[in-house]
N, C-alpha and C positions, 0 to 999 in steps of 0.2 A: 861536804857541806850538809847541815841538818835539813831534813825534809820539812818543807813549809807546812804549817797547819792548814792553810787554805790555799788552794791553787785554782786560778780561773784561766781557761784558755778558749779563745775564739768564741766568746760569749755574745749571743745576740738575742734580743727580746723586742717584740713590738706588741702593742695592745690590739691592733687591728691590722690584718694582713693587707689592707689597702693603704696603709700608712707607712712611712719610713720607720726604721727601728728607733727606739728611744734609748736602748742600751746596745752598744757595740764595742766590746773590749777585746783587744788581742790577747793580753796576758796581764795578770795581777796576782801577787802572792802576799800572804800574811803569815808571819812567823809566830810561833807560840810566845805569848807574853808581850807581843807588840801592842802599843797603843796608838791607834791611827785616827787622825782627824780628817774627815772627809768633808769638803765644803763645795758649794756651787750655787748658782742662782736657781730660782724656781724653773722647773722644766728641764734641768740638767740630768735627771735620772737617779738622784740620790736615793729616794725611797724605793724606787724600782730595783736598783741594784741590791739594796739591803734585803728586799724580798727574795731575790734570786739566791743571794749568799745563805739566807736562812731556810731555803727550801719552801718558802711560802708561795713562790712563783716558779714556774718551769720554763726554761729558755726555749726559744725556737731552735737554736742550735748551740753547740759548744758544750763546755763541761765546767761544773763546780765540784772540786774534789776536796774533801775534808779528812785529814788523817788524824784519827783518834788512836792513841797508844800505838802509833806507827803503822796503823792499818788504814789506808785511804778508802773512802767511800765516795762514789760518784753519785751526787744527788739526783742528777738528771736520769739516772738509770733506775731509780727507786720508784715504786708505786706511791700513790697518795698517802696510804696508811703508813707505810714504811718511812716516808719522809717526815710524817708527823711524829712517829716514835723517835726517829733520830733527832729531830729538833728538840723535843721536850727532854731528852737525855743529855744533850750536849750543847744546846744554845739558849742563852737567856735573851729574850727579845723584848725591848721596850718600844712598843708601837706608838706612832705619832698620835693616834687616837686612843691610846691606853689599852683598849679592849678588856676592861675589867668586867666581871660578871656582876650586874646590878643588884641581883637578889642575894648576894653573898656578903658576908661581913668583910671588913678590911683584912683581918687575920686570915680568914679562909681564902680570900683572893691571893694573898701572898703564898699560901701553902699549896696552891694548885699544882705547880710542878712536882711537888713531892708526892701528891696523890696519884699523878699520872705516870711518874718515873720512879721505879725502885732505885735507880742509880742516884738520882738527885736526892731522894729521901735518905738514903745511906750517907751521902756526902754532907747532908745538912747536919749531921751529928746525931747523938742519941736522943736528943729532944728537939725535933724540928720546929715545934711551937716556940720554944725558947729562942731559937735562932731567928725565927721570923720576928719576934718581938724585939730582939737585939737590933736587927737591921732597921725596923721602923723607928726605934729610938734614935738610932744614929742619923737617920734621915729627918729627925726633928718632928716626928709624929707623936703627939701626946698619948701616953698609955690608955687613957680613957676612950680614945677613938678606935681602938683595935677591934671592939665588938660591934661597932656601928656598921650599918650597910654603907658601902662606898658611895651611894647616891647622896648621903648626908654630908659629904666632904666637899671642900672647895676644889676647883680645877687644879691648883697647885698641889694640894694634898693627895688628890687622885694620881697625879703624876708621880709622886714619891712612892705611892703604894705600887704602881707599876714597875718602878725601878727595884723596889725590894723584892718583888716577885721574880724579876729577871736574875737577881743576884743569888737567891737562895738555892742551896745545893751545889754551889761551885761549878757552874758550867764551864766548859773549855773555851767557849766563845761568848762574848756579850756584844749584842748589836743594839745600838741605841740610836733612835731616829728623833732628833730634836728634843732630847730629854730634859733640857733646861728652859724650854720656851715659856713655861708658866711660873718660873721661879724668879724672885728678885735677886739683885746682885749678891747680897750677903749669903742667901741660901744657894745660890749657884756655886760659890766657892766651896761651901761646906759640902755640898752634893758631890762636886768633882773630886774633892779629897776622899770622901768615902768610896766613891766608885773606883778610883785609881788604887786605893789601898785594898779593897776587896779583890780586884782583878790581880793585883800583885801577889796577894796572899795565896791564890790558887794558880798562879802563872797563866791566867786566862787572857786571851787576846781580846782587845777592845776595838770595835768599830764604831766610831762616834760621829754622827752627822749633825752639823749645825751650820746656820748661816752666819753665826757670830764669830768672826775671825779672831776676836780678842781671846778666845778660849784655846786657841791652837798651841800657845806655849806650854800647856799642860801635857802635851802629847809627844811621843817619840818620832812620829812621822806625820807630815801634813800632805794631803793628796788633793789636788784641785780636780773636780770631775771633768772639766773640759779638756784637761791633759790626759786623763785615763780613758774617758768615754768618747769614742770617735763620733758617735751620734750627737753628743752635746756640743762638740766642736763645730759641727755643721750648723746646728741651730744658732750658736753664738755668732758665727760668721755671717749668717743670713740676717741676723738682727742688727748687726753693726753697719 
């Protein structure tokens, strides 16, 4: 069997040592090119899990291993700077709060991964600016907006800028935390089409979190957090 791209084993995380864990996962795998829809109620650990998979957070115990070109890397064993380098090289992250740089233009925000990662810059093609503009056009951002500061954009427009930034440079993994929350129904469909096309073109794995179960049919696998995360199951049982 082919080696999974992402492998999670005995992963446990809690925000405060005096509290029970909010993530407690025995095992979870993601294969190259998989499109996974993660869902669960508020408090089920969705965003925390994405942070652990992306190396933004470090687990209390357990392992997150990502195999790039057949070479597995244990994120928990890396120092902070090494995790940051690994993430910018290999992971496109759409944060729930976007995390755009307010004093940069739309175009410069999209190009940030290419400026920090030679690998992403090379994979963006001979003209990364042209690739950034292509992604923005595909996401229905008017060309005249590309030179504006992101603070002049609506919330929905800022969300699409964050998605273009995640996609540029063809990362092996795209992690998207509620990426359609600020989009209307028509733009949701167009956005999903682009996201899935771009991931398919580079054989990137997609981990997509949303509370909107109607979107699940676009994906190859649907995962309920309460079935994967033992900590979420305990919370759900206590609330019922």
